[in-house]
mmCIF file of the C-alpha atoms, coordinates in Angstrom:
data_MODEL
# 
_entry.id   MODEL 
# 
loop_
_atom_site.group_PDB 
_atom_site.id 
_atom_site.type_symbol 
_atom_site.label_atom_id 
_atom_site.label_alt_id 
_atom_site.label_comp_id 
_atom_site.label_asym_id 
_atom_site.label_entity_id 
_atom_site.label_seq_id 
_atom_site.pdbx_PDB_ins_code 
_atom_site.Cartn_x 
_atom_site.Cartn_y 
_atom_site.Cartn_z 
_atom_site.occupancy 
_atom_site.B_iso_or_equiv 
_atom_site.pdbx_formal_charge 
_atom_site.auth_seq_id 
_atom_site.auth_comp_id 
_atom_site.auth_asym_id 
_atom_site.auth_atom_id 
_atom_site.pdbx_PDB_model_num 
ATOM 1   C CA . MET A 1 1   ? -9.311 -29.516 -9.397  1.00 0.00 ? 1   MET A CA 1 
ATOM 2   C CA . ALA A 1 2   ? -7.362 -28.260 -12.389 1.00 0.00 ? 2   ALA A CA 1 
ATOM 3   C CA . ALA A 1 3   ? -4.076 -26.460 -11.892 1.00 0.00 ? 3   ALA A CA 1 
ATOM 4   C CA . LYS A 1 4   ? -4.214 -22.725 -12.368 1.00 0.00 ? 4   LYS A CA 1 
ATOM 5   C CA . SER A 1 5   ? -2.442 -21.193 -15.327 1.00 0.00 ? 5   SER A CA 1 
ATOM 6   C CA . GLU A 1 6   ? 0.511  -18.867 -14.823 1.00 0.00 ? 6   GLU A CA 1 
ATOM 7   C CA . THR A 1 7   ? -1.677 -15.897 -15.776 1.00 0.00 ? 7   THR A CA 1 
ATOM 8   C CA . GLU A 1 8   ? -4.278 -16.857 -13.165 1.00 0.00 ? 8   GLU A CA 1 
ATOM 9   C CA . MET A 1 9   ? -1.586 -17.272 -10.521 1.00 0.00 ? 9   MET A CA 1 
ATOM 10  C CA . ILE A 1 10  ? -0.085 -13.856 -11.309 1.00 0.00 ? 10  ILE A CA 1 
ATOM 11  C CA . GLU A 1 11  ? -3.555 -12.281 -11.178 1.00 0.00 ? 11  GLU A CA 1 
ATOM 12  C CA . ALA A 1 12  ? -4.240 -13.907 -7.797  1.00 0.00 ? 12  ALA A CA 1 
ATOM 13  C CA . LEU A 1 13  ? -0.826 -12.772 -6.509  1.00 0.00 ? 13  LEU A CA 1 
ATOM 14  C CA . THR A 1 14  ? -1.515 -9.273  -7.834  1.00 0.00 ? 14  THR A CA 1 
ATOM 15  C CA . ASP A 1 15  ? -4.813 -9.195  -5.955  1.00 0.00 ? 15  ASP A CA 1 
ATOM 16  C CA . GLU A 1 16  ? -3.238 -10.287 -2.657  1.00 0.00 ? 16  GLU A CA 1 
ATOM 17  C CA . ILE A 1 17  ? -0.289 -7.901  -2.935  1.00 0.00 ? 17  ILE A CA 1 
ATOM 18  C CA . GLY A 1 18  ? -2.632 -5.059  -3.890  1.00 0.00 ? 18  GLY A CA 1 
ATOM 19  C CA . LYS A 1 19  ? -4.826 -5.422  -0.840  1.00 0.00 ? 19  LYS A CA 1 
ATOM 20  C CA . GLU A 1 20  ? -2.196 -6.386  1.769   1.00 0.00 ? 20  GLU A CA 1 
ATOM 21  C CA . VAL A 1 21  ? 0.859  -4.248  0.941   1.00 0.00 ? 21  VAL A CA 1 
ATOM 22  C CA . TYR A 1 22  ? 0.956  -0.470  1.228   1.00 0.00 ? 22  TYR A CA 1 
ATOM 23  C CA . ILE A 1 23  ? 3.230  2.521   0.957   1.00 0.00 ? 23  ILE A CA 1 
ATOM 24  C CA . ASP A 1 24  ? 3.354  4.784   4.003   1.00 0.00 ? 24  ASP A CA 1 
ATOM 25  C CA . VAL A 1 25  ? 3.508  8.497   3.236   1.00 0.00 ? 25  VAL A CA 1 
ATOM 26  C CA . ALA A 1 26  ? 3.064  10.862  6.177   1.00 0.00 ? 26  ALA A CA 1 
ATOM 27  C CA . LYS A 1 27  ? 1.144  8.120   8.018   1.00 0.00 ? 27  LYS A CA 1 
ATOM 28  C CA . TRP A 1 28  ? -1.205 7.649   5.050   1.00 0.00 ? 28  TRP A CA 1 
ATOM 29  C CA . HIS A 1 29  ? -1.460 4.107   3.747   1.00 0.00 ? 29  HIS A CA 1 
ATOM 30  C CA . LEU A 1 30  ? -1.561 3.920   -0.037  1.00 0.00 ? 30  LEU A CA 1 
ATOM 31  C CA . TYR A 1 31  ? -2.193 0.305   -1.007  1.00 0.00 ? 31  TYR A CA 1 
ATOM 32  C CA . LEU A 1 32  ? -0.255 -0.949  -3.997  1.00 0.00 ? 32  LEU A CA 1 
ATOM 33  C CA . ARG A 1 33  ? -3.454 -1.653  -5.967  1.00 0.00 ? 33  ARG A CA 1 
ATOM 34  C CA . ASP A 1 34  ? -4.412 2.023   -5.620  1.00 0.00 ? 34  ASP A CA 1 
ATOM 35  C CA . ALA A 1 35  ? -0.903 3.087   -6.637  1.00 0.00 ? 35  ALA A CA 1 
ATOM 36  C CA . HIS A 1 36  ? -1.048 0.671   -9.621  1.00 0.00 ? 36  HIS A CA 1 
ATOM 37  C CA . LEU A 1 37  ? 2.125  -1.066  -8.450  1.00 0.00 ? 37  LEU A CA 1 
ATOM 38  C CA . ASP A 1 38  ? 0.624  -4.432  -7.536  1.00 0.00 ? 38  ASP A CA 1 
ATOM 39  C CA . LYS A 1 39  ? 0.751  -6.126  -10.932 1.00 0.00 ? 39  LYS A CA 1 
ATOM 40  C CA . MET A 1 40  ? 4.255  -4.961  -11.760 1.00 0.00 ? 40  MET A CA 1 
ATOM 41  C CA . LEU A 1 41  ? 5.496  -6.251  -8.405  1.00 0.00 ? 41  LEU A CA 1 
ATOM 42  C CA . ALA A 1 42  ? 3.633  -9.554  -8.763  1.00 0.00 ? 42  ALA A CA 1 
ATOM 43  C CA . GLU A 1 43  ? 5.160  -10.097 -12.209 1.00 0.00 ? 43  GLU A CA 1 
ATOM 44  C CA . GLN A 1 44  ? 8.657  -9.521  -10.807 1.00 0.00 ? 44  GLN A CA 1 
ATOM 45  C CA . LEU A 1 45  ? 8.148  -11.760 -7.776  1.00 0.00 ? 45  LEU A CA 1 
ATOM 46  C CA . TYR A 1 46  ? 6.283  -14.619 -9.488  1.00 0.00 ? 46  TYR A CA 1 
ATOM 47  C CA . PRO A 1 47  ? 9.427  -16.240 -10.969 1.00 0.00 ? 47  PRO A CA 1 
ATOM 48  C CA . MET A 1 48  ? 10.847 -16.572 -7.436  1.00 0.00 ? 48  MET A CA 1 
ATOM 49  C CA . LEU A 1 49  ? 7.696  -18.376 -6.348  1.00 0.00 ? 49  LEU A CA 1 
ATOM 50  C CA . LYS A 1 50  ? 7.793  -20.639 -9.355  1.00 0.00 ? 50  LYS A CA 1 
ATOM 51  C CA . ASP A 1 51  ? 11.463 -21.499 -8.723  1.00 0.00 ? 51  ASP A CA 1 
ATOM 52  C CA . ARG A 1 52  ? 10.877 -21.775 -4.968  1.00 0.00 ? 52  ARG A CA 1 
ATOM 53  C CA . SER A 1 53  ? 13.648 -19.251 -4.410  1.00 0.00 ? 53  SER A CA 1 
ATOM 54  C CA . VAL A 1 54  ? 11.822 -16.704 -2.257  1.00 0.00 ? 54  VAL A CA 1 
ATOM 55  C CA . SER A 1 55  ? 14.025 -15.163 0.416   1.00 0.00 ? 55  SER A CA 1 
ATOM 56  C CA . GLU A 1 56  ? 13.942 -11.858 2.248   1.00 0.00 ? 56  GLU A CA 1 
ATOM 57  C CA . ASP A 1 57  ? 17.180 -10.810 0.555   1.00 0.00 ? 57  ASP A CA 1 
ATOM 58  C CA . ALA A 1 58  ? 15.859 -11.591 -2.923  1.00 0.00 ? 58  ALA A CA 1 
ATOM 59  C CA . VAL A 1 59  ? 12.595 -9.759  -2.242  1.00 0.00 ? 59  VAL A CA 1 
ATOM 60  C CA . GLN A 1 60  ? 14.533 -6.761  -0.871  1.00 0.00 ? 60  GLN A CA 1 
ATOM 61  C CA . LYS A 1 61  ? 16.601 -6.628  -4.067  1.00 0.00 ? 61  LYS A CA 1 
ATOM 62  C CA . VAL A 1 62  ? 13.403 -6.518  -6.131  1.00 0.00 ? 62  VAL A CA 1 
ATOM 63  C CA . LEU A 1 63  ? 11.928 -3.786  -3.916  1.00 0.00 ? 63  LEU A CA 1 
ATOM 64  C CA . GLN A 1 64  ? 15.139 -1.768  -4.115  1.00 0.00 ? 64  GLN A CA 1 
ATOM 65  C CA . GLY A 1 65  ? 15.155 -2.105  -7.890  1.00 0.00 ? 65  GLY A CA 1 
ATOM 66  C CA . VAL A 1 66  ? 11.691 -0.574  -8.279  1.00 0.00 ? 66  VAL A CA 1 
ATOM 67  C CA . SER A 1 67  ? 11.982 3.211   -8.586  1.00 0.00 ? 67  SER A CA 1 
ATOM 68  C CA . ILE A 1 68  ? 8.951  5.290   -7.670  1.00 0.00 ? 68  ILE A CA 1 
ATOM 69  C CA . LYS A 1 69  ? 8.777  8.845   -8.952  1.00 0.00 ? 69  LYS A CA 1 
ATOM 70  C CA . ILE A 1 70  ? 7.521  11.359  -6.432  1.00 0.00 ? 70  ILE A CA 1 
ATOM 71  C CA . GLY A 1 71  ? 6.852  15.079  -6.585  1.00 0.00 ? 71  GLY A CA 1 
ATOM 72  C CA . GLY A 1 72  ? 5.880  14.967  -10.241 1.00 0.00 ? 72  GLY A CA 1 
ATOM 73  C CA . GLY A 1 73  ? 9.075  13.146  -11.117 1.00 0.00 ? 73  GLY A CA 1 
ATOM 74  C CA . LYS A 1 74  ? 11.408 15.559  -9.315  1.00 0.00 ? 74  LYS A CA 1 
ATOM 75  C CA . ARG A 1 75  ? 12.768 12.702  -7.249  1.00 0.00 ? 75  ARG A CA 1 
ATOM 76  C CA . GLU A 1 76  ? 12.795 8.915   -7.199  1.00 0.00 ? 76  GLU A CA 1 
ATOM 77  C CA . LEU A 1 77  ? 12.774 6.564   -4.232  1.00 0.00 ? 77  LEU A CA 1 
ATOM 78  C CA . SER A 1 78  ? 12.978 2.810   -4.186  1.00 0.00 ? 78  SER A CA 1 
ATOM 79  C CA . LEU A 1 79  ? 9.818  0.929   -3.294  1.00 0.00 ? 79  LEU A CA 1 
ATOM 80  C CA . SER A 1 80  ? 11.808 -0.516  -0.407  1.00 0.00 ? 80  SER A CA 1 
ATOM 81  C CA . ASP A 1 81  ? 12.164 2.986   1.073   1.00 0.00 ? 81  ASP A CA 1 
ATOM 82  C CA . LEU A 1 82  ? 8.404  3.556   0.940   1.00 0.00 ? 82  LEU A CA 1 
ATOM 83  C CA . LEU A 1 83  ? 7.227  0.284   2.503   1.00 0.00 ? 83  LEU A CA 1 
ATOM 84  C CA . PRO A 1 84  ? 7.145  0.264   6.304   1.00 0.00 ? 84  PRO A CA 1 
ATOM 85  C CA . MET A 1 85  ? 8.370  -2.880  8.045   1.00 0.00 ? 85  MET A CA 1 
ATOM 86  C CA . GLN A 1 86  ? 4.805  -4.045  8.721   1.00 0.00 ? 86  GLN A CA 1 
ATOM 87  C CA . SER A 1 87  ? 4.043  -3.871  5.011   1.00 0.00 ? 87  SER A CA 1 
ATOM 88  C CA . GLN A 1 88  ? 7.216  -5.764  4.133   1.00 0.00 ? 88  GLN A CA 1 
ATOM 89  C CA . VAL A 1 89  ? 6.217  -8.474  6.610   1.00 0.00 ? 89  VAL A CA 1 
ATOM 90  C CA . ALA A 1 90  ? 2.772  -8.626  4.978   1.00 0.00 ? 90  ALA A CA 1 
ATOM 91  C CA . LEU A 1 91  ? 4.426  -9.026  1.572   1.00 0.00 ? 91  LEU A CA 1 
ATOM 92  C CA . MET A 1 92  ? 6.551  -11.918 2.836   1.00 0.00 ? 92  MET A CA 1 
ATOM 93  C CA . GLU A 1 93  ? 3.428  -13.568 4.310   1.00 0.00 ? 93  GLU A CA 1 
ATOM 94  C CA . VAL A 1 94  ? 1.626  -13.248 0.967   1.00 0.00 ? 94  VAL A CA 1 
ATOM 95  C CA . LEU A 1 95  ? 4.614  -14.807 -0.799  1.00 0.00 ? 95  LEU A CA 1 
ATOM 96  C CA . ASP A 1 96  ? 4.883  -17.619 1.763   1.00 0.00 ? 96  ASP A CA 1 
ATOM 97  C CA . ASN A 1 97  ? 1.198  -18.426 1.318   1.00 0.00 ? 97  ASN A CA 1 
ATOM 98  C CA . PHE A 1 98  ? 1.552  -18.462 -2.464  1.00 0.00 ? 98  PHE A CA 1 
ATOM 99  C CA . GLN A 1 99  ? 4.668  -20.596 -2.411  1.00 0.00 ? 99  GLN A CA 1 
ATOM 100 C CA . ASP A 1 100 ? 2.592  -23.319 -0.779  1.00 0.00 ? 100 ASP A CA 1 
ATOM 101 C CA . LYS A 1 101 ? 0.402  -23.421 -3.918  1.00 0.00 ? 101 LYS A CA 1 
ATOM 102 C CA . PHE A 1 102 ? 3.252  -24.708 -6.102  1.00 0.00 ? 102 PHE A CA 1 
# 
């Protein structure tokens, strides 16, 4: 079996993040694929996977560094503030599973 290219790995990571990780707003779950945040997050997290440097602290820093505009841009919150704990756990599970592919 041939090794997957970096682009294919990022696309696969994007797909998994998009369907497993969600934002919680007033008990509504908005999955990152529907919010169009999955690819951007996958691209930021992929280098950690490649370097085998995934840690909760490093992932939290990435999530805190992603600003999400709400209310038509009146306010910004970090992605970390919008992900419930269950969704953050799901993200770490996705990353753990992908790290095994390297």
